[in-house]
C-alpha positions in Angstrom: 0.0 0.0 0.0 1.6 3.3 -1.0 2.2 6.1 1.5 1.2 9.7 1.3 4.1 12.1 2.2 4.5 15.8 2.2 7.1 18.1 3.7 5.9 21.2 5.5 8.0 24.1 7.0 6.0 25.1 10.1 5.8 28.6 11.7 5.6 30.7 14.8 5.9 29.4 18.4 9.7 28.8 18.4 10.6 32.5 18.9 8.5 32.4 22.0 10.2 29.3 23.2 13.6 30.9 22.7 12.6 34.0 24.6 11.3 31.9 27.4 14.5 29.9 27.7 16.6 33.1 27.7 14.5 34.6 30.4 15.0 31.4 32.4 18.7 31.6 31.8 18.8 28.2 30.2 20.9 27.6 27.1 18.9 26.3 24.2 20.4 23.4 22.5 19.0 21.1 19.9 17.9 18.5 22.4 15.7 21.0 24.3 14.6 22.5 21.0 13.4 19.1 19.7 11.7 18.3 23.0 9.6 21.4 22.8 8.7 20.8 19.2 7.9 17.2 19.9 5.4 18.2 22.6 3.6 20.5 20.1 3.6 17.8 17.4 2.2 15.2 19.8 -0.5 17.7 20.8 -1.4 18.1 17.2 -1.4 14.4 16.6 -3.9 14.0 19.4 -6.5 16.1 17.5 -8.9 14.6 15.1 -7.9 16.7 12.1 -5.8 15.2 9.3 -2.1 15.4 10.2 -1.3 16.3 6.6 -3.3 19.6 6.9 -1.7 20.8 10.1 0.9 23.5 9.6 2.2 27.0 9.9 2.0 26.8 13.7 5.2 25.5 15.1 8.4 27.0 13.6 9.6 30.0 11.8 11.0 29.5 8.3 14.4 30.7 9.6 14.5 27.9 12.3 15.8 25.4 9.7 13.6 22.6 11.1 11.6 20.4 8.7 8.5 18.5 9.6 7.4 15.6 7.4 3.9 14.2 7.9 3.2 10.8 6.3 0.6 8.2 6.1 1.4 4.5 6.4 -0.9 1.4 6.6 -1.2 -1.2 9.3 -2.9 -4.6 8.8 -5.1 -6.3 11.3 -6.6 -9.7 11.9 -8.6 -11.5 14.6 -6.6 -13.5 17.2 -8.3 -16.4 19.0 -7.5 -15.9 22.7 -8.3 -19.5 23.8 -7.7 -18.7 27.5 -6.4 -15.7 29.5 -4.8 -15.3 32.9 -7.3 -15.7 35.7 -5.9 -13.2 38.0 -8.8 -10.7 38.3 -10.5 -10.5 41.6 -13.9 -10.4 39.9 -15.7 -13.7 39.5 -18.6 -14.2 37.1 -21.3 -16.9 37.2 -23.7 -17.8 34.5 -24.4 -19.0 31.0 -25.8 -17.1 28.0 -26.2 -17.5 24.3 -24.1 -15.3 22.0 -26.4 -14.1 19.1 -23.3 -12.9 17.1 -22.3 -16.5 16.4 -23.8 -18.6 13.7 -25.3 -21.2 16.1 -26.0 -18.9 19.1 -23.1 -20.5 20.9 -23.0 -20.7 24.7 -20.7 -18.7 26.9 -20.3 -20.1 30.4 -18.5 -18.7 33.4 -17.7 -20.7 36.6 -15.2 -20.2 39.4 -13.4 -21.5 42.4 -12.7 -19.6 45.6 -10.8 -20.1 48.8 -11.9 -18.3 52.0 -10.1 -15.5 53.9 -9.6 -15.2 57.6 -10.8 -11.7 58.6 -8.9 -9.8 61.2 -12.0 -9.9 63.4 -12.2 -13.7 63.3 -13.2 -15.1 66.7 -14.9 -18.3 67.9 -16.3 -18.5 71.4 -14.7 -21.1 73.7 -16.1 -24.6 73.2 -17.6 -24.9 76.7 -19.8 -21.9 76.0 -21.4 -23.3 72.8 -25.0 -23.9 73.5 -25.8 -26.8 71.1 -24.0 -30.1 71.7 -23.3 -33.2 69.8 -24.0 -36.7 71.2 -20.5 -36.8 72.5 -21.1 -33.5 74.2 -18.9 -31.4 71.9 -19.8 -28.0 70.5 -22.2 -28.1 67.5 -23.0 -25.4 65.0 -26.6 -24.5 64.5 -26.3 -23.8 60.8 -23.8 -23.2 58.1 -24.1 -21.6 54.6 -22.3 -20.2 51.7 -23.7 -16.9 50.4 -23.0 -15.3 47.0 -23.7 -11.6 46.7 -24.6 -10.9 43.0 -24.2 -7.7 41.2 -24.3 -6.2 37.7 -26.3 -8.8 35.8 -25.8 -8.9 32.1 -29.4 -8.1 31.4 -32.0 -7.2 34.0 -34.8 -8.7 31.8 -33.3 -12.1 32.6 -33.3 -11.4 36.4 -35.8 -14.3 36.8 -34.0 -16.8 34.6 -33.8 -20.0 36.4 -30.3 -21.4 36.8 -29.0 -24.6 38.4 -25.5 -24.9 39.8 -23.5 -27.4 41.7 -21.2 -26.5 44.7 -18.3 -28.9 44.8 -15.8 -29.2 47.7 -12.2 -29.1 46.6 -9.8 -31.8 47.7 -6.8 -29.6 47.7 -6.1 -25.9 47.6 -5.0 -24.3 44.4 -1.4 -23.1 44.8 -1.3 -19.4 45.7 2.0 -19.0 43.8 0.8 -20.7 40.7 -0.8 -18.9 37.7 -4.0 -20.3 36.4 -5.7 -19.5 33.1 -9.3 -19.6 32.3 -9.1 -23.1 30.8 -8.3 -24.5 34.2 -11.0 -27.1 35.0 -10.8 -28.2 38.6 -12.9 -31.3 37.9 -10.6 -32.6 35.0 -7.5 -31.6 36.9 -8.4 -33.7 40.0 -9.0 -30.9 42.5 -12.5 -32.1 43.5 -13.2 -34.4 46.5 -15.0 -37.4 45.0 -16.6 -38.1 48.4 -17.0 -34.5 49.5 -19.8 -31.9 49.4 -21.8 -32.0 46.2 -24.7 -29.6 46.6 -27.1 -28.8 43.8 -28.9 -25.4 44.1 -31.5 -23.6 41.9 -31.3 -19.8 41.9 -32.3 -16.7 40.1 -30.8 -13.2 40.2 -33.8 -11.8 42.0 -35.2 -14.0 44.7 -38.7 -12.9 45.6 -38.9 -15.5 48.3 -36.4 -13.4 50.3 -36.9 -9.7 50.7 -34.3 -7.2 51.9 -34.9 -4.4 54.4 -36.5 -2.2 51.8 -38.9 -5.0 50.7 -37.0 -5.6 47.5 -36.2 -9.1 46.2 -32.8 -10.4 47.4 -29.9 -10.6 45.0 -28.0 -13.1 47.1 -27.7 -16.9 46.6 -27.6 -18.9 49.8 -26.4 -22.5 49.8 -27.1 -24.4 53.0 -24.4 -26.8 54.3 -26.5 -28.4 57.1 -26.3 -32.0 56.0 -24.1 -34.5 57.9 -20.5 -34.0 56.7 -17.7 -36.5 56.6 -14.1 -35.1 56.4 -11.2 -36.6 54.5 -10.2 -38.6 57.6 -13.6 -40.3 57.8 -14.9 -38.4 60.8 -18.6 -37.4 60.5 -20.0 -34.2 61.9 -23.7 -33.0 62.2 -22.9 -30.3 59.5 -20.1 -28.5 57.9 -20.2 -25.7 60.4 -19.5 -28.2 63.3 -16.5 -29.4 61.3 -15.1 -25.9 61.2 -15.7 -25.4 64.9 -13.9 -28.6 65.8 -11.0 -27.9 63.6 -10.4 -24.6 65.3 -10.7 -26.1 68.8 -8.5 -29.1 68.0 -6.0 -27.4 65.7 -5.8 -23.7 66.3 -2.6 -23.6 64.3 -4.6 -24.2 61.2 -6.3 -20.9 61.7 -3.1 -18.8 61.9 -3.8 -17.3 58.4 -5.7 -17.9 55.2 -3.0 -20.0 53.8 -3.0 -22.6 56.6 -6.8 -22.6 56.6 -6.8 -23.5 52.9 -4.1 -26.1 53.3 -5.6 -27.9 56.3 -9.3 -27.1 56.8 -11.1 -25.6 53.8 -9.4 -25.8 50.4 -12.3 -24.0 48.8 -15.3 -24.7 46.6 -16.0 -24.9 42.9 -19.3 -23.3 41.6 -20.3 -25.0 38.4 -23.3 -24.3 36.2 -25.2 -27.5 35.4 -28.5 -26.2 33.8 -30.2 -23.1 32.6 -29.1 -20.1 30.5 -29.8 -16.5 30.0 -28.2 -15.3 33.2 -24.7 -14.0 33.7 -23.6 -11.8 36.7 -20.7 -10.5 38.7 -20.3 -12.2 42.1 -19.5 -9.1 44.0 -18.4 -11.0 47.2 -19.0 -14.3 48.9 -18.8 -15.8 52.3 -18.8 -19.0 54.3 -20.8 -18.5 57.5 -21.1 -20.6 60.7 -23.9 -19.8 63.2 -24.0 -21.0 66.8 -25.5 -20.2 70.2 -23.5 -19.0 73.2 -24.5 -19.8 76.8 -22.9 -17.7 79.5 -23.9 -17.6 83.2 -25.7 -14.3 82.8 -26.7 -14.3 79.1 -27.5 -16.3 76.0 -27.0 -15.1 72.5 -26.4 -16.2 68.9 -23.1 -15.6 67.2 -21.5 -16.3 63.8 -18.2 -16.4 62.1 -17.6 -15.3 58.6 -14.9 -16.5 56.2 -14.8 -14.2 53.2 -14.1 -15.1 49.6 -12.0 -12.1 48.5 -9.0 -11.1 46.4 -6.8 -11.9 49.4 -7.2 -15.6 48.6 -6.9 -17.7 45.5 -9.7 -17.6 43.0 -9.9 -19.0 39.5 -12.3 -18.6 36.6 -13.3 -21.3 34.1 -14.6 -19.7 30.8 -16.1 -22.0 28.2 -16.7 -20.8 24.7 -17.7 -22.8 21.6 -14.4 -23.2 19.7 -16.1 -23.7 16.3 -18.2 -20.5 16.7 -15.1 -18.5 17.9 -13.0 -19.7 15.0 -15.8 -18.9 12.5 -15.8 -15.3 13.7 -12.0 -15.0 13.6 -11.9 -16.1 9.9 -13.8 -13.0 8.8 -11.4 -11.0 6.7 -13.6 -7.9 6.4 -13.3 -6.8 10.1 -11.6 -7.8 13.3 -13.2 -8.7 16.7 -12.8 -7.9 20.3 -14.7 -10.4 22.5 -14.7 -11.2 26.2 -14.5 -13.2 28.3 -11.4 -15.1 26.9 -12.7 -14.9 23.3 -11.1 -12.8 20.6 -8.4 -10.1 20.4 -7.2 -7.9 17.5 -3.7 -8.4 16.2 -2.0 -5.4 14.5 1.0 -5.6 12.3 2.7 -2.2 12.4 4.6 -1.0 9.3 7.7 -0.2 11.3 10.3 -0.9 8.6 8.4 1.3 6.1 8.1 4.0 8.7 11.8 4.1 9.6 13.4 3.3 6.2 14.6 6.5 4.6 14.1 8.3 7.9 16.8 6.7 10.0 18.3 10.0 11.0 14.9 11.7 11.6 13.1 12.0 14.9 9.8 10.2 15.0 7.6 12.7 16.9 4.2 11.2 16.6 2.4 8.0 15.5 -1.3 7.9 15.7 -3.7 5.0 14.9 -7.5 5.0 15.2 -9.6 1.8 15.4 -13.2 2.5 14.2 -15.9 0.4 15.7 -18.5 -1.1 13.3 -22.1 -0.6 14.5 -24.3 -3.7 14.7 -27.3 -3.9 12.5 -29.0 -6.4 14.8 -31.7 -5.2 17.3 -31.4 -8.4 19.3 -31.4 -7.4 23.0 -29.1 -10.3 23.7 -26.2 -8.5 21.9 -23.1 -8.2 24.2 -21.8 -4.8 25.4 -19.0 -2.8 24.1 -15.5 -3.2 25.6 -14.8 0.0 27.5 -11.0 -0.1 27.8 -8.1 -1.6 25.8 -4.4 -2.1 26.2 -2.0 -2.4 23.3 0.8 -4.8 24.1 3.5 -6.6 22.1 2.3 -10.0 20.8 5.5 -11.7 22.0 4.9 -10.5 25.6 1.1 -10.9 25.7 1.0 -13.5 28.4 4.0 -12.3 30.5 2.5 -8.7 30.4 -0.4 -9.9 32.6 1.6 -12.5 34.5 4.1 -9.8 35.6 1.2 -7.4 36.5 2.5 -4.8 34.1 0.7 -1.5 33.6 0.6 0.8 30.5 3.7 2.9 30.5 3.2 4.8 27.2 6.5 3.2 26.0 6.0 -0.5 25.6 2.3 -0.6 26.2 -0.5 1.8 25.8 -4.0 2.3 27.2 -7.2 3.9 25.7 -10.9 4.2 26.4 -13.8 3.7 24.1 -15.1 7.0 22.7 -18.9 6.8 22.4 -18.8 10.3 20.7 -16.6 9.1 17.8 -17.3 5.3 18.1 -13.6 4.7 18.2 -10.5 3.6 20.1 -7.7 6.0 19.6 -4.0 5.5 20.4 -2.7 9.1 20.0 1.0 8.5 20.0 2.7 5.1 19.9 6.0 6.5 18.5 8.1 5.3 21.5 7.0 1.7 20.8 7.8 2.0 17.1 11.3 3.4 17.8 12.0 0.8 20.4 10.9 -2.1 18.1 13.0 -0.7 15.2 16.1 -0.3 17.4 15.6 -3.9 18.7 15.4 -5.2 15.2 18.5 -3.3 14.1 20.5 -4.6 17.0 19.3 -8.2 16.2 20.2 -8.0 12.6 23.7 -6.6 13.4 24.6 -10.0 15.0 22.2 -12.4 13.4 21.2 -12.1 9.7 18.3 -14.5 10.3 16.9 -12.4 13.1 13.7 -11.5 11.2 12.9 -15.2 10.5 13.5 -16.1 14.1 11.3 -13.2 15.4 8.2 -13.2 13.1 6.2 -11.3 15.7 8.6 -8.5 16.2 6.4 -5.8 14.7 3.0 -7.2 15.9 0.9 -5.9 18.8 -2.4 -7.0 20.2 -5.4 -5.1 21.4 -6.8 -6.6 24.6 -10.0 -5.6 26.4 -9.3 -4.9 30.1 -10.7 -3.7 33.4 -8.5 -1.3 35.3 -8.0 0.6 38.5 -6.5 4.1 39.0 -5.1 6.0 41.9 -6.9 8.9 43.5 -4.5 11.3 42.0 -4.2 10.1 38.4 -6.3 8.7 35.6 -3.4 6.4 34.5 -4.1 2.8 35.3 -2.3 1.3 38.3 -3.6 -2.2 37.5 -5.1 -3.9 34.4 -6.7 -7.3 34.2 -8.4 -9.2 31.5 -12.1 -8.2 31.2 -14.2 -11.2 32.3 -17.5 -9.6 31.6 -19.6 -10.1 28.4 -18.5 -7.7 25.7 -18.0 -7.9 22.0 -17.4 -5.5 19.1 -16.2 -5.5 15.5 -13.5 -3.1 14.3 -13.0 -1.8 10.8 -10.0 -3.6 9.4 -9.0 -7.2 8.6 -6.5 -8.4 6.1 -8.5 -6.8 3.2 -8.8 -3.3 4.9 -5.5 -1.8 6.0 -5.7 1.0 8.5 -4.1 4.4 8.2 -1.3 5.5 10.6 -0.5 9.2 10.8 3.2 9.8 11.3 5.2 13.0 11.9 9.0 13.2 11.5 11.2 16.1 12.3 14.8 16.9 11.4 17.3 19.8 11.3 18.5 20.9 7.9 
């Protein structure tokens, strides 16, 4: 694809900069000069106007600095994600149909969680427990696991009937090990064959239980009050009594959340077994044990709560239809972004074309815009739009998230969806282009086969993410793979190259 190039001699602003530097008693050299001009060029590149038409605003004709705007073309294709790192603290539960696929393929999200010992954890002395077993030991009155649901995919499906199975794990997932969304605890042997297997029907809105405002509850409560036999063959009246006895007999198991998971409660797997049309964030979860306390002067009910939070290990299992995902990825007339663990967009940057002939020029700006294609379907089941993307090198796609990297505007970049323009814009990725070009030049200097051995050196990937920021900055301090239901098509594909706006600068 040919490039469009023009050389423009820009005007004013430099005289003002020189005056400012003199007044500040700094000597102006070429490095400072170029830095000031670069900032102005980047500001221009962030605007929506055509870079080729910007001019007459940066330098005087006597400044002997030439700017050269150019247009190059990047190619894109859809990349099947298969699985992604399951490090996010957000767990989703549910199963829906994806109307974008040819067979309305299912998307299912399930998860495992361990439980966290809160700082306020306390169990009354055994002799004060009111209820007693036949052997006169403390007995819990009740035990349950409660899931607090939030942000359902579609409120109109709030009454969709779902069935899940709660399975006790036989061993804890290693806190130091990284798990991807294809980790199936059943297939990998993490489930106790003779442990808790509790089936439970639920809906997002439970009209049988009302909250304090008289609204239907959005919690799912699974009772664990049946007789429970531990891995050593000891039977207890219920799971809560097992927890109490473990604490009384082995207080060392309750030193922290790690020892709890290793010795008492490895966690549970929440698996969808029937139903569809419901998909929701599980905002938080807890394992609760209730018991009565009898003191000489008072009687009252008490409870302990073990929380399923980001402080302990959680994993997600995402199941997509491989045939349906591959069929979308084969479309050459666009590219896709689809979560959870579905499709990314791969971008091949024309780095060699950008740098060749401009080896001694400064690359001041490199801008690329990804236009979203609107869906023609009015199907209310259509998935949402990804709200945030990161651009990372394809060669470091997995390690980027494994190392908990964040966008640094050098090797990775972050952008938000613009509903005004229906686009995702990366305003200036020139540091990445320069870095990749220099890396290639160093490689070729010592290895003539470097290109063949590094076929992805000029490829980056667009990944939908969720992110957090600090209170003082809008720059992300953490990014994770988006596990919610989103999907969009981008203009592009192998048959539709995308424009990249480039600005060079050099002294005459």
